[in-house]
DSSP file (Angstrom, degrees, kcal/mol; ACC not computed):
  #  RESIDUE AA STRUCTURE BP1 BP2  ACC     N-H-->O    O-->H-N    N-H-->O    O-->H-N    TCO  KAPPA ALPHA  PHI   PSI    X-CA   Y-CA   Z-CA
    1    1 A X     >        0   0    0      0, 0.0     4,-2.0     0, 0.0     5,-0.2   0.000 360.0 360.0 360.0 -39.2    0.0    0.0    0.0
    2    2 A X  H  >  +     0   0    0      1,-0.2     4,-1.7     2,-0.2     5,-0.2   0.895 360.0  52.6 -60.0 -40.2    2.9    2.4    0.8
    3    3 A X  H  > S+     0   0    0      1,-0.2     4,-2.4     2,-0.2    -1,-0.2   0.901 106.8  52.8 -61.8 -41.4    4.2    1.9   -2.7
    4    4 A X  H  > S+     0   0    0      1,-0.2     4,-2.2     2,-0.2    -1,-0.2   0.892 105.7  53.9 -62.2 -39.7    0.9    2.8   -4.2
    5    5 A X  H  X S+     0   0    0     -4,-2.0     4,-0.8     1,-0.2    -1,-0.2   0.863 112.2  44.5 -64.2 -35.5    0.8    6.0   -2.2
    6    6 A X  H  X S+     0   0    0     -4,-1.7     4,-1.1     1,-0.2    -1,-0.2   0.869 113.4  51.4 -72.7 -36.4    4.2    7.0   -3.6
    7    7 A X  H  X S+     0   0    0     -4,-2.4     4,-2.8     1,-0.2     5,-0.2   0.840  97.3  66.2 -72.6 -34.2    3.2    5.9   -7.1
    8    8 A X  H  X S+     0   0    0     -4,-2.2     4,-2.5     1,-0.2    -1,-0.2   0.917 101.9  46.0 -59.4 -47.1    0.0    7.9   -7.3
    9    9 A X  H  X S+     0   0    0     -4,-0.8     4,-2.4     1,-0.2    -1,-0.2   0.908 113.6  50.6 -62.4 -38.1    1.6   11.4   -7.2
   10   10 A X  H  X S+     0   0    0     -4,-1.1     4,-2.2     2,-0.2    -2,-0.2   0.922 111.6  47.3 -63.8 -43.2    4.2   10.3   -9.8
   11   11 A X  H  X S+     0   0    0     -4,-2.8     4,-1.9     1,-0.2    -1,-0.2   0.892 111.0  52.0 -65.0 -39.0    1.4    9.0  -12.1
   12   12 A X  H  X S+     0   0    0     -4,-2.5     4,-0.8    -5,-0.2    -2,-0.2   0.917 110.0  48.5 -64.2 -42.7   -0.5   12.2  -11.6
   13   13 A X  H >< S+     0   0    0     -4,-2.4     3,-0.8     1,-0.2     4,-0.4   0.904 110.7  50.7 -63.2 -40.9    2.5   14.3  -12.5
   14   14 A X  H >< S+     0   0    0     -4,-2.2     3,-1.3     1,-0.2     5,-0.3   0.847 102.1  60.9 -66.7 -32.6    3.2   12.2  -15.6
   15   15 A X  H 3< S+     0   0    0     -4,-1.9    -1,-0.2     1,-0.3    -2,-0.2   0.754 101.8  54.8 -65.5 -22.5   -0.4   12.6  -16.7
   16   16 A X  T << S+     0   0    0     -3,-0.8    -1,-0.3    -4,-0.8    -2,-0.2   0.580  94.2  90.7 -84.7 -10.6    0.1   16.4  -16.8
   17   17 A X  S X  S-     0   0    0     -3,-1.3     3,-1.4    -4,-0.4     6,-0.1  -0.082 101.0 -89.6 -78.0-179.3    3.1   16.0  -19.1
   18   18 A X  T 3  S+     0   0    0      1,-0.3     3,-0.3    91,-0.1    -1,-0.1   0.612 126.4  60.8 -67.5 -10.3    3.1   16.0  -22.9
   19   19 A X  T 3>  +     0   0    0     -5,-0.3     4,-2.8     1,-0.2     5,-0.3   0.033  66.8 126.2-101.9  26.1    2.6   12.3  -22.8
   20   20 A X  H <>  +     0   0    0     -3,-1.4     4,-3.0     1,-0.2     5,-0.2   0.864  67.6  54.4 -55.3 -41.8   -0.7   12.6  -20.9
   21   21 A X  H  > S+     0   0    0     -3,-0.3     4,-2.1     1,-0.2    -1,-0.2   0.936 113.8  40.4 -61.5 -46.3   -2.6   10.5  -23.4
   22   22 A X  H  > S+     0   0    0     -3,-0.2     4,-2.1     2,-0.2    -2,-0.2   0.927 116.7  49.1 -68.0 -43.7   -0.2    7.5  -23.2
   23   23 A X  H  X S+     0   0    0     -4,-2.8     4,-1.9     1,-0.2    -2,-0.2   0.899 110.8  51.6 -62.3 -39.8    0.2    7.8  -19.4
   24   24 A X  H  X S+     0   0    0     -4,-3.0     4,-0.9    -5,-0.3    -1,-0.2   0.920 107.8  51.4 -63.8 -43.4   -3.5    8.0  -19.0
   25   25 A X  H >< S+     0   0    0     -4,-2.1     3,-0.7    -5,-0.2    -1,-0.2   0.905 110.2  50.4 -58.0 -40.6   -4.0    4.9  -21.0
   26   26 A X  H >< S+     0   0    0     -4,-2.1     3,-1.5     1,-0.2    -1,-0.2   0.833 103.3  57.9 -69.5 -31.7   -1.5    3.1  -18.8
   27   27 A X  H 3< S+     0   0    0     -4,-1.9    -1,-0.2     1,-0.3    -2,-0.2   0.695 100.3  59.9 -71.3 -15.9   -3.2    4.2  -15.6
   28   28 A X  T << S+     0   0    0     -4,-0.9    -1,-0.3    -3,-0.7    -2,-0.2   0.428  78.2 124.7 -87.6   0.4   -6.3    2.5  -16.9
   29   29 A X    <   -     0   0    0     -3,-1.5     6,-0.1     1,-0.1    -3,-0.0  -0.294  69.1-126.3 -61.4 145.3   -4.4   -0.8  -17.0
   30   30 A X  S    S+     0   0    0      1,-0.0     2,-0.3     2,-0.0    -1,-0.1   0.711  85.3   7.2 -70.5 -20.0   -6.1   -3.6  -15.1
   31   31 A X  S  > S-     0   0    0      1,-0.1     4,-2.1     0, 0.0     5,-0.2  -0.952  81.7 -97.8-153.8 171.5   -3.0   -4.4  -13.0
   32   32 A X  H  > S+     0   0    0     -2,-0.3     4,-2.8     1,-0.2     5,-0.2   0.870 118.7  55.6 -65.2 -37.7    0.5   -3.2  -12.3
   33   33 A X  H  > S+     0   0    0      1,-0.2     4,-2.3     2,-0.2    -1,-0.2   0.922 109.9  46.9 -61.3 -42.5    2.1   -5.6  -14.7
   34   34 A X  H  > S+     0   0    0      2,-0.2     4,-2.6     1,-0.2    -1,-0.2   0.889 111.5  51.2 -65.6 -38.9   -0.1   -4.3  -17.5
   35   35 A X  H  X S+     0   0    0     -4,-2.1     4,-2.6     2,-0.2     5,-0.2   0.911 109.9  50.1 -63.7 -42.0    0.7   -0.7  -16.5
   36   36 A X  H  X S+     0   0    0     -4,-2.8     4,-2.1     2,-0.2    -2,-0.2   0.925 113.1  45.8 -61.3 -45.1    4.4   -1.5  -16.6
   37   37 A X  H  X S+     0   0    0     -4,-2.3     4,-2.4     2,-0.2    -2,-0.2   0.899 112.7  50.8 -65.0 -41.7    4.1   -3.1  -20.0
   38   38 A X  H  X S+     0   0    0     -4,-2.6     4,-2.2     2,-0.2    -2,-0.2   0.933 111.2  47.1 -62.1 -47.9    2.0   -0.2  -21.3
   39   39 A X  H  X S+     0   0    0     -4,-2.6     4,-2.3     1,-0.2    -1,-0.2   0.886 111.8  51.2 -63.7 -38.7    4.4    2.4  -20.1
   40   40 A X  H  X S+     0   0    0     -4,-2.1     4,-2.9    -5,-0.2    -1,-0.2   0.911 108.8  50.9 -65.4 -41.6    7.4    0.5  -21.6
   41   41 A X  H  X S+     0   0    0     -4,-2.4     4,-2.2     2,-0.2    -2,-0.2   0.903 109.7  50.7 -62.5 -40.7    5.6    0.3  -25.0
   42   42 A X  H  X S+     0   0    0     -4,-2.2     4,-2.0     2,-0.2    -1,-0.2   0.931 112.6  46.4 -62.4 -44.6    4.9    4.0  -25.0
   43   43 A X  H  X S+     0   0    0     -4,-2.3     4,-2.9     1,-0.2    -2,-0.2   0.923 110.2  52.9 -63.5 -43.7    8.6    4.7  -24.2
   44   44 A X  H  X S+     0   0    0     -4,-2.9     4,-2.2     1,-0.2    -1,-0.2   0.884 108.9  50.4 -60.2 -38.6    9.8    2.3  -26.8
   45   45 A X  H  X S+     0   0    0     -4,-2.2     4,-2.0     2,-0.2    -1,-0.2   0.911 112.1  47.0 -65.6 -41.9    7.6    4.0  -29.5
   46   46 A X  H  X S+     0   0    0     -4,-2.0     4,-2.7     2,-0.2    -2,-0.2   0.905 110.9  51.9 -65.3 -41.3    9.0    7.4  -28.4
   47   47 A X  H  X S+     0   0    0     -4,-2.9     4,-2.4     1,-0.2    -2,-0.2   0.894 108.6  50.9 -63.2 -39.8   12.6    6.1  -28.5
   48   48 A X  H  X S+     0   0    0     -4,-2.2     4,-2.0    -5,-0.2    -1,-0.2   0.906 111.0  48.6 -63.6 -41.5   12.0    4.7  -32.0
   49   49 A X  H  X S+     0   0    0     -4,-2.0     4,-2.3     2,-0.2    -2,-0.2   0.919 110.6  51.1 -64.3 -43.4   10.7    8.1  -33.2
   50   50 A X  H  X S+     0   0    0     -4,-2.7     4,-2.7     1,-0.2    -2,-0.2   0.922 109.7  49.8 -59.7 -44.8   13.7    9.9  -31.6
   51   51 A X  H  X S+     0   0    0     -4,-2.4     4,-2.2     1,-0.2    -1,-0.2   0.878 109.0  52.6 -63.0 -37.7   16.1    7.5  -33.4
   52   52 A X  H  X S+     0   0    0     -4,-2.0     4,-1.6     2,-0.2    -1,-0.2   0.927 112.4  44.4 -62.7 -45.5   14.3    8.2  -36.7
   53   53 A X  H  X S+     0   0    0     -4,-2.3     4,-2.4     2,-0.2    -2,-0.2   0.885 110.0  55.8 -67.2 -38.7   14.7   11.9  -36.2
   54   54 A X  H  X S+     0   0    0     -4,-2.7     4,-2.8     1,-0.2    -1,-0.2   0.916 107.0  49.9 -58.9 -43.8   18.3   11.6  -35.1
   55   55 A X  H  X S+     0   0    0     -4,-2.2     4,-2.3     1,-0.2    -1,-0.2   0.862 108.4  53.0 -65.3 -35.0   19.1    9.7  -38.3
   56   56 A X  H  X S+     0   0    0     -4,-1.6     4,-1.8     2,-0.2    -1,-0.2   0.918 110.4  47.1 -64.9 -42.1   17.5   12.5  -40.3
   57   57 A X  H  X S+     0   0    0     -4,-2.4     4,-1.3     2,-0.2    -2,-0.2   0.929 110.7  51.9 -64.7 -44.5   19.6   15.1  -38.6
   58   58 A X  H  < S+     0   0    0     -4,-2.8     3,-0.4     1,-0.2    -1,-0.2   0.905 107.6  54.0 -56.1 -41.8   22.7   12.9  -39.2
   59   59 A X  H >< S+     0   0    0     -4,-2.3     3,-1.2     1,-0.2    -1,-0.2   0.888 107.2  49.2 -61.5 -40.1   21.8   12.8  -42.8
   60   60 A X  H 3< S+     0   0    0     -4,-1.8     3,-0.3     1,-0.2    -1,-0.2   0.739 112.7  49.1 -71.3 -21.4   21.6   16.5  -43.1
   61   61 A X  T >< S+     0   0    0     -4,-1.3     3,-2.4    -3,-0.4     7,-0.3   0.241  74.6 113.9 -98.9  12.9   25.0   16.8  -41.4
   62   62 A X  T <  S+     0   0    0     -3,-1.2    -1,-0.2     1,-0.3     3,-0.1   0.776  80.9  44.7 -59.1 -27.6   26.7   14.2  -43.7
   63   63 A X  T 3  S+     0   0    0     -3,-0.3     2,-0.4     1,-0.2    -1,-0.3   0.287 105.2  67.2 -98.4  10.0   29.0   16.9  -45.2
   64   64 A X    <>  +     0   0    0     -3,-2.4     4,-2.3     1,-0.1     5,-0.2  -0.718  54.2 173.5-133.4  82.2   29.8   18.5  -41.8
   65   65 A X  H  > S+     0   0    0     -2,-0.4     4,-2.2     1,-0.2     5,-0.2   0.844  78.4  55.3 -60.7 -36.6   31.9   16.2  -39.7
   66   66 A X  H  > S+     0   0    0      2,-0.2     4,-1.7     1,-0.2    -1,-0.2   0.932 111.6  41.9 -65.2 -45.5   32.5   18.8  -37.0
   67   67 A X  H  > S+     0   0    0      2,-0.2     4,-2.2     1,-0.2    -1,-0.2   0.872 112.2  55.3 -70.2 -35.7   28.8   19.5  -36.4
   68   68 A X  H  X S+     0   0    0     -4,-2.3     4,-2.2    -7,-0.3    -1,-0.2   0.897 106.7  51.4 -61.5 -40.0   28.0   15.8  -36.6
   69   69 A X  H  X S+     0   0    0     -4,-2.2     4,-2.3     1,-0.2    -1,-0.2   0.888 108.2  51.5 -63.8 -39.3   30.5   15.2  -33.8
   70   70 A X  H  X S+     0   0    0     -4,-1.7     4,-2.8     2,-0.2    -2,-0.2   0.884 107.7  53.1 -64.0 -38.4   28.9   17.9  -31.7
   71   71 A X  H  X S+     0   0    0     -4,-2.2     4,-2.7     2,-0.2    -2,-0.2   0.937 109.4  48.1 -60.2 -47.4   25.5   16.2  -32.3
   72   72 A X  H  X S+     0   0    0     -4,-2.2     4,-2.4     2,-0.2    -2,-0.2   0.919 113.0  48.2 -60.8 -44.7   27.0   12.8  -31.0
   73   73 A X  H  X S+     0   0    0     -4,-2.3     4,-2.2     1,-0.2    -1,-0.2   0.924 113.2  47.6 -61.9 -45.3   28.5   14.5  -28.0
   74   74 A X  H  X S+     0   0    0     -4,-2.8     4,-2.7     1,-0.2    -2,-0.2   0.900 111.7  50.1 -63.2 -41.3   25.2   16.3  -27.2
   75   75 A X  H  X S+     0   0    0     -4,-2.7     4,-2.6     2,-0.2    -1,-0.2   0.903 109.6  50.3 -67.6 -40.1   23.2   13.2  -27.6
   76   76 A X  H  X S+     0   0    0     -4,-2.4     4,-2.0     2,-0.2    -1,-0.2   0.919 112.9  46.9 -62.2 -42.3   25.5   11.2  -25.3
   77   77 A X  H  X S+     0   0    0     -4,-2.2     4,-2.4     2,-0.2    -2,-0.2   0.905 111.3  51.7 -65.1 -41.2   25.2   13.9  -22.7
   78   78 A X  H  X S+     0   0    0     -4,-2.7     4,-3.2     2,-0.2    -2,-0.2   0.911 108.2  51.4 -62.3 -42.4   21.4   14.0  -23.1
   79   79 A X  H  X S+     0   0    0     -4,-2.6     4,-2.6     1,-0.2     5,-0.2   0.916 109.8  50.3 -61.1 -43.0   21.2   10.3  -22.6
   80   80 A X  H  X S+     0   0    0     -4,-2.0     4,-2.3     2,-0.2    -1,-0.2   0.919 113.1  45.9 -60.5 -43.8   23.2   10.6  -19.4
   81   81 A X  H  X S+     0   0    0     -4,-2.4     4,-3.1     2,-0.2     5,-0.3   0.948 112.1  51.1 -62.2 -49.4   20.9   13.3  -18.2
   82   82 A X  H  X S+     0   0    0     -4,-3.2     4,-2.3     1,-0.2     5,-0.2   0.929 113.6  43.9 -54.8 -49.7   17.8   11.4  -19.1
   83   83 A X  H  X S+     0   0    0     -4,-2.6     4,-2.2     1,-0.2    -1,-0.2   0.912 115.6  47.0 -65.4 -43.0   18.8    8.3  -17.3
   84   84 A X  H  X S+     0   0    0     -4,-2.3     4,-2.4    -5,-0.2    -2,-0.2   0.907 112.7  50.1 -65.7 -41.3   20.1   10.1  -14.2
   85   85 A X  H  X S+     0   0    0     -4,-3.1     4,-3.4     1,-0.2     5,-0.2   0.912 112.2  46.7 -63.8 -42.7   16.9   12.2  -14.0
   86   86 A X  H  X S+     0   0    0     -4,-2.3     4,-1.5    -5,-0.3    -1,-0.2   0.863 110.5  52.7 -71.1 -34.0   14.7    9.2  -14.3
   87   87 A X  H  < S+     0   0    0     -4,-2.2     4,-0.4    -5,-0.2    -2,-0.2   0.942 115.9  41.8 -60.3 -46.3   16.7    7.3  -11.7
   88   88 A X  H >< S+     0   0    0     -4,-2.4     3,-1.4     1,-0.2     4,-0.3   0.956 115.1  47.3 -66.7 -51.2   16.3   10.3   -9.3
   89   89 A X  H 3< S+     0   0    0     -4,-3.4     3,-0.3     1,-0.3    -1,-0.2   0.735 116.4  45.2 -68.4 -20.3   12.7   11.1  -10.0
   90   90 A X  T >< S+     0   0    0     -4,-1.5     3,-1.8    -5,-0.2    -1,-0.3   0.431  83.1  98.8 -97.7  -0.8   11.7    7.4   -9.7
   91   91 A X  G X   +     0   0    0     -3,-1.4     3,-1.3    -4,-0.4     4,-0.2   0.747  69.6  69.0 -63.1 -23.9   13.7    6.8   -6.5
   92   92 A X  G 3  S+     0   0    0     -4,-0.3    -1,-0.3    -3,-0.3     3,-0.1   0.720 110.9  32.7 -67.4 -19.7   10.6    7.2   -4.3
   93   93 A X  G X  S+     0   0    0     -3,-1.8     3,-2.3     1,-0.1     6,-0.4   0.089  80.7 126.2-119.9  21.8    9.2    4.0   -5.6
   94   94 A X  T <  S+     0   0    0     -3,-1.3    -2,-0.1     1,-0.3    -1,-0.1   0.763  78.9  41.0 -56.0 -30.2   12.4    2.1   -6.2
   95   95 A X  T 3  S+     0   0    0     -4,-0.2    -1,-0.3    -3,-0.1     2,-0.2   0.379 103.6  90.9 -98.7   4.3   11.4   -0.9   -4.2
   96   96 A X  S X  S-     0   0    0     -3,-2.3     3,-1.3   -93,-0.1     4,-0.3  -0.515  83.9-113.9-105.5 169.1    7.8   -1.0   -5.5
   97   97 A X  T 3  S+     0   0    0      1,-0.3     4,-0.4    -2,-0.2     3,-0.3   0.693 113.3  61.4 -70.2 -19.0    5.9   -2.7   -8.2
   98   98 A X  T 3> S+     0   0    0      1,-0.2     4,-2.7     2,-0.1    -1,-0.3   0.537  77.6  94.0 -84.0  -6.1    5.2    0.7   -9.8
   99   99 A X  H <> S+     0   0    0     -3,-1.3     4,-2.8    -6,-0.4     5,-0.3   0.914  81.8  50.1 -55.4 -49.5    8.9    1.4  -10.3
  100  100 A X  H  > S+     0   0    0     -3,-0.3     4,-2.5    -4,-0.3    -1,-0.2   0.917 114.3  44.7 -58.9 -41.7    9.1    0.0  -13.9
  101  101 A X  H  > S+     0   0    0     -4,-0.4     4,-2.7     2,-0.2    -1,-0.2   0.906 113.0  51.3 -67.3 -40.5    6.1    2.1  -15.0
  102  102 A X  H  X S+     0   0    0     -4,-2.7     4,-1.9     2,-0.2    -2,-0.2   0.920 112.7  45.2 -63.4 -44.5    7.4    5.2  -13.2
  103  103 A X  H  X S+     0   0    0     -4,-2.8     4,-2.9    -5,-0.2     5,-0.2   0.937 113.7  49.7 -64.2 -46.6   10.8    4.9  -14.9
  104  104 A X  H  X S+     0   0    0     -4,-2.5     4,-2.5    -5,-0.3    -2,-0.2   0.891 110.3  50.0 -61.9 -39.9    9.3    4.3  -18.3
  105  105 A X  H  X S+     0   0    0     -4,-2.7     4,-2.5     2,-0.2    -1,-0.2   0.887 112.0  48.5 -66.5 -37.5    6.9    7.2  -18.0
  106  106 A X  H  X S+     0   0    0     -4,-1.9     4,-2.5    -5,-0.2     5,-0.3   0.954 112.2  47.8 -64.2 -50.1    9.8    9.4  -17.1
  107  107 A X  H  X S+     0   0    0     -4,-2.9     4,-2.3     1,-0.2    -2,-0.2   0.902 113.4  49.4 -56.7 -42.2   11.9    8.2  -19.9
  108  108 A X  H  X S+     0   0    0     -4,-2.5     4,-2.5    -5,-0.2    -1,-0.2   0.926 110.4  49.3 -64.4 -46.0    9.0    8.7  -22.3
  109  109 A X  H  X S+     0   0    0     -4,-2.5     4,-1.5     1,-0.2    -2,-0.2   0.921 114.6  43.5 -62.0 -45.3    8.3   12.3  -21.1
  110  110 A X  H  X S+     0   0    0     -4,-2.5     4,-1.8     1,-0.2    -1,-0.2   0.881 113.1  52.8 -68.7 -37.4   12.0   13.4  -21.4
  111  111 A X  H  X S+     0   0    0     -4,-2.3     4,-2.5    -5,-0.3    -2,-0.2   0.888 104.7  55.5 -64.9 -38.8   12.3   11.6  -24.8
  112  112 A X  H  X S+     0   0    0     -4,-2.5     4,-2.1     1,-0.2    -1,-0.2   0.886 106.0  52.3 -60.8 -37.8    9.2   13.5  -26.0
  113  113 A X  H  X S+     0   0    0     -4,-1.5     4,-1.9     2,-0.2    -1,-0.2   0.908 109.7  48.1 -62.8 -41.6   10.9   16.7  -25.1
  114  114 A X  H  X S+     0   0    0     -4,-1.8     4,-2.8     2,-0.2    -2,-0.2   0.869 107.8  55.8 -67.6 -36.2   14.0   15.7  -27.1
  115  115 A X  H  X S+     0   0    0     -4,-2.5     4,-2.7     2,-0.2    -1,-0.2   0.924 106.7  50.4 -59.1 -44.6   11.7   14.7  -30.0
  116  116 A X  H  X S+     0   0    0     -4,-2.1     4,-2.0     2,-0.2    -2,-0.2   0.905 110.6  49.6 -60.4 -41.5   10.3   18.3  -30.0
  117  117 A X  H  X S+     0   0    0     -4,-1.9     4,-2.1     2,-0.2    -2,-0.2   0.941 111.8  47.7 -62.4 -47.5   13.8   19.7  -30.0
  118  118 A X  H  X S+     0   0    0     -4,-2.8     4,-2.3     1,-0.2    -2,-0.2   0.894 109.5  53.0 -62.5 -40.3   14.8   17.5  -33.0
  119  119 A X  H  X S+     0   0    0     -4,-2.7     4,-1.1     1,-0.2    -1,-0.2   0.898 107.6  52.6 -62.3 -38.4   11.7   18.4  -34.9
  120  120 A X  H  < S+     0   0    0     -4,-2.0     3,-0.5     1,-0.2    -1,-0.2   0.915 108.7  49.7 -61.3 -43.0   12.6   22.1  -34.3
  121  121 A X  H >< S+     0   0    0     -4,-2.1     3,-1.1     1,-0.2    -2,-0.2   0.897 110.9  49.5 -61.3 -40.0   16.1   21.4  -35.8
  122  122 A X  H 3< S+     0   0    0     -4,-2.3    14,-0.3     1,-0.2    -1,-0.2   0.669 109.5  52.6 -75.2 -16.0   14.6   19.7  -38.8
  123  123 A X  T 3< S+     0   0    0     -4,-1.1    -1,-0.2    -3,-0.5    -2,-0.2   0.282  77.1 132.7-102.4   9.8   12.1   22.6  -39.4
  124  124 A X    <   -     0   0    0     -3,-1.1    12,-0.3    -4,-0.2     2,-0.2  -0.303  56.1-122.6 -61.2 143.6   14.7   25.4  -39.4
  125  125 A X    >   -     0   0    0      1,-0.1     3,-2.1    10,-0.1     6,-0.1  -0.575  36.2 -85.2 -86.5 152.8   14.4   27.7  -42.3
  126  126 A X  T 3  S+     0   0    0      1,-0.3    -1,-0.1    -2,-0.2     3,-0.1  -0.305 116.7  22.3 -53.7 131.2   17.2   28.4  -44.7
  127  127 A X  T 3  S+     0   0    0      1,-0.3     2,-1.0     4,-0.1    -1,-0.3   0.394  78.0 143.6  89.6  -3.1   19.5   31.1  -43.4
  128  128 A X    X   -     0   0    0     -3,-2.1     3,-1.5     1,-0.2    -1,-0.3  -0.599  32.1-167.2 -72.0 103.0   18.5   30.6  -39.7
  129  129 A X  T 3  S+     0   0    0     -2,-1.0    -1,-0.2     1,-0.3    -3,-0.0   0.662  81.1  61.1 -69.7 -16.8   21.9   31.2  -38.1
  130  130 A X  T 3  S+     0   0    0     -3,-0.0     2,-0.5     2,-0.0    -1,-0.3   0.438  87.9  88.7 -89.1   0.9   20.8   29.9  -34.7
  131  131 A X    <   -     0   0    0     -3,-1.5    -4,-0.1    -6,-0.1     4,-0.1  -0.873  59.0-162.1-105.5 125.3   20.0   26.4  -36.2
  132  132 A X  S    S+     0   0    0     -2,-0.5     2,-0.5     2,-0.1    -1,-0.1   0.563  73.5  74.6 -80.1  -6.6   22.8   23.8  -36.3
  133  133 A X  S    S-     0   0    0    -12,-0.2    -9,-0.1   -72,-0.0     3,-0.1  -0.918  83.8-123.4-112.9 125.3   21.0   21.7  -38.8
  134  134 A X        -     0   0    0     -2,-0.5   -10,-0.1   -74,-0.2     3,-0.1  -0.255  35.4 -99.2 -61.5 150.6   20.8   22.7  -42.5
  135  135 A X        -     0   0    0      1,-0.1    -1,-0.1   -10,-0.1   -10,-0.1  -0.303  47.9 -90.3 -65.3 154.9   17.4   23.1  -44.1
  136  136 A X              0   0    0    -14,-0.3    -1,-0.1   -12,-0.3   -10,-0.1  -0.339 360.0 360.0 -65.6 148.0   16.1   20.2  -46.2
  137  137 A X              0   0    0     -3,-0.1    -1,-0.1    -2,-0.0    -2,-0.1   0.457 360.0 360.0 -81.9 360.0   17.0   20.4  -49.9
């Protein structure tokens, strides 16, 4: 019961994030195992989308090795941040059955933010000096 009390605020916070629809669907799961699986599937879908966008950015940077290297460095740092943040934010339920869902929802929420950033990079207009990714040809 104590784990459930810790998990409820975390689930409520996640429902307010940009992934509310997926998190809400997962909160409707009939049991914790189903909720854990649901949250993991949502995260896996977001991760696949992020990887697709990353490859598009890499493609646009194919002729710019220096900027491509900066992208790789930034992405590695972002992954470290994402993982550390989700470890920290999920620590309140670390020993409970809701831990996998809480971690997956955190990973999904942060990944959705990175997806938004990547989409912004891919939508830069020609001549935008503040954008590290060239416009599409």
